[in-house]
C-alpha positions as CSV (number, residue, x, y, z in Angstrom):
1,M,-24.7,3.7,95.7
2,E,-25.2,5.1,92.3
3,K,-28.3,3.9,90.5
4,I,-27.1,4.4,87.0
5,T,-23.4,4.3,86.1
6,I,-21.9,5.0,82.7
7,Q,-19.2,3.2,81.0
8,N,-17.3,4.4,78.3
9,G,-15.6,2.3,75.5
10,K,-18.2,-0.4,75.4
11,V,-18.8,-1.9,72.0
12,L,-22.3,-4.0,70.9
13,K,-21.5,-7.0,69.3
14,L,-24.4,-9.0,67.5
15,A,-24.4,-12.1,65.2
16,N,-26.8,-13.2,62.7
17,V,-29.1,-10.1,63.1
18,L,-32.5,-9.5,61.3
19,I,-33.0,-6.1,60.7
20,K,-36.1,-4.1,59.8
21,K,-35.3,-0.6,58.6
22,L,-37.9,2.1,59.5
23,Y,-37.5,5.8,57.9
24,S,-39.6,8.4,58.7
25,I,-41.9,6.8,61.0
26,T,-44.2,8.6,63.5
27,L,-44.0,7.5,67.1
28,L,-47.4,6.6,67.0
29,E,-46.5,4.1,64.4
30,L,-43.3,2.8,65.9
31,D,-45.1,0.5,68.5
32,E,-47.3,-1.0,65.6
33,A,-44.1,-1.7,63.6
34,I,-42.3,-3.4,66.2
35,N,-45.5,-5.6,67.1
36,Q,-45.7,-6.3,63.5
37,M,-42.1,-7.8,63.2
38,M,-42.4,-9.8,66.3
39,Q,-45.9,-11.0,64.9
40,F,-43.9,-12.2,62.0
41,I,-41.2,-14.1,63.8
42,D,-43.9,-15.8,65.6
43,V,-46.0,-16.8,62.4
44,T,-42.8,-17.7,60.3
45,G,-41.3,-19.5,62.9
46,I,-37.6,-17.8,63.1
47,Q,-35.5,-19.0,65.9
48,T,-34.4,-16.2,67.9
49,C,-31.9,-16.2,70.3
50,G,-31.3,-13.1,72.7
51,P,-33.7,-9.9,73.2
52,L,-35.3,-7.2,70.9
53,I,-32.9,-4.2,70.2
54,T,-33.8,-1.1,68.8
55,H,-31.6,1.9,66.9
56,V,-32.6,5.0,66.9
57,K,-30.5,6.9,63.8
58,G,-32.1,10.0,64.0
59,T,-35.4,12.2,64.9
60,Y,-37.2,14.7,63.0
61,V,-39.8,17.3,63.3
62,T,-42.0,17.4,60.0
63,A,-43.5,20.6,58.4
64,S,-46.9,19.3,59.9
65,G,-45.0,19.1,63.4
66,E,-45.1,15.6,63.9
67,V,-41.9,13.9,65.0
68,S,-40.8,11.0,63.1
69,V,-37.5,8.8,63.4
70,D,-35.3,6.6,61.6
71,Y,-35.4,3.2,63.5
72,D,-34.1,-0.2,62.9
73,I,-35.8,-2.8,64.8
74,M,-33.0,-5.7,65.4
75,I,-33.1,-9.3,66.8
76,Q,-30.5,-12.0,66.8
77,T,-31.5,-15.3,64.8
78,I,-30.3,-18.7,64.3
79,G,-29.2,-19.7,61.0
80,L,-31.0,-17.0,59.4
81,T,-29.7,-15.9,55.7
82,H,-32.3,-13.9,53.9
83,I,-36.1,-12.5,54.2
84,A,-37.6,-10.5,51.9
85,G,-38.0,-6.9,53.4
86,Y,-35.4,-7.4,55.9
87,D,-31.7,-6.9,56.0
88,V,-29.6,-10.0,57.5
89,K,-26.0,-9.4,58.9
90,E,-24.0,-12.1,60.1
91,T,-22.0,-9.9,62.2
92,Y,-23.0,-6.5,63.4
93,K,-20.7,-4.2,65.7
94,T,-20.7,-0.8,66.7
95,G,-17.7,1.5,67.6
96,K,-17.1,2.5,71.1
97,C,-19.9,3.7,73.1
98,L,-21.2,5.2,76.6
99,Y,-23.2,2.7,78.1
100,T,-25.6,2.0,81.2
101,H,-27.7,-0.6,82.7
102,F,-31.0,0.5,83.6
103,D,-33.5,-1.8,86.1
104,G,-36.2,0.0,87.3
105,V,-40.0,1.3,86.6
106,V,-40.5,2.0,82.8
107,D,-41.5,5.7,83.7
108,D,-37.8,6.3,84.8
109,F,-36.1,5.0,82.0
110,H,-35.4,8.7,80.6
111,F,-33.1,9.1,83.8
112,A,-31.0,6.8,82.4
113,Q,-30.9,8.2,78.8
114,N,-30.8,11.8,80.5
115,K,-27.6,10.6,82.5
116,L,-25.9,9.4,79.7
117,A,-26.3,12.6,78.0
118,L,-24.9,14.5,80.9
119,Y,-22.3,12.5,81.4
120,A,-21.4,12.8,77.7
121,W,-21.7,16.9,78.2
122,E,-19.8,16.8,81.5
123,N,-16.8,15.0,80.0
124,E,-16.9,17.0,76.5
125,I,-17.8,13.6,74.8
126,L,-19.2,14.1,71.2
127,T,-21.7,11.4,70.6
128,T,-23.2,10.3,67.0
129,G,-26.9,11.3,68.2
130,E,-27.9,7.5,67.6
131,E,-28.7,5.2,70.6
132,Y,-29.2,1.4,70.9
133,I,-31.5,0.1,73.5
134,V,-31.1,-3.9,74.1
135,Y,-34.5,-5.1,75.9
136,I,-33.8,-7.5,78.1
137,E,-37.2,-7.5,79.9
138,N,-40.4,-5.2,79.4
139,D,-43.3,-6.3,81.1
140,G,-44.7,-2.6,80.7
141,F,-44.2,-1.4,84.1
142,H,-40.7,-3.1,84.8
143,L,-38.0,-2.7,82.3
144,I,-34.2,-3.9,81.9
145,A,-32.4,-2.5,79.2
146,D,-28.9,-2.0,78.1
147,I,-28.1,1.5,76.3
148,F,-25.4,2.3,74.2
149,R,-24.9,5.5,72.5
150,P,-21.9,5.7,69.7
151,V,-18.9,8.2,70.6
152,R,-17.4,10.0,67.7
């Protein structure tokens, strides 16, 4: 039995999404930005429903050799309309995506990402280079997540 299965044509649909857009952020700064957003949500009492979702839009190498990314951090909320410094979308929907579900050790997560890339290559499917990860459960050791890769 396959541990990681791929589906083609899945769509990620979200409602009342709070989005923090991060541009040219280093990987070291990324964890801090995610923690800051989650603390902001806790402190302000924003009601959420559903897990944290990340959207990698692009990865770059700076002139100094550092890796930086364009990244969105998203979470679905209940009844939110506007918060300064964040985008709020009533509905958020991707186009058709390659999809897989991962349930395993955090250190093995890259196998799911690599299998998506291999599947796209084997089936001559062009992806946009973007990736959405829906973190269903993450305790630092065990990870349950859904991965969506939009196709062209």
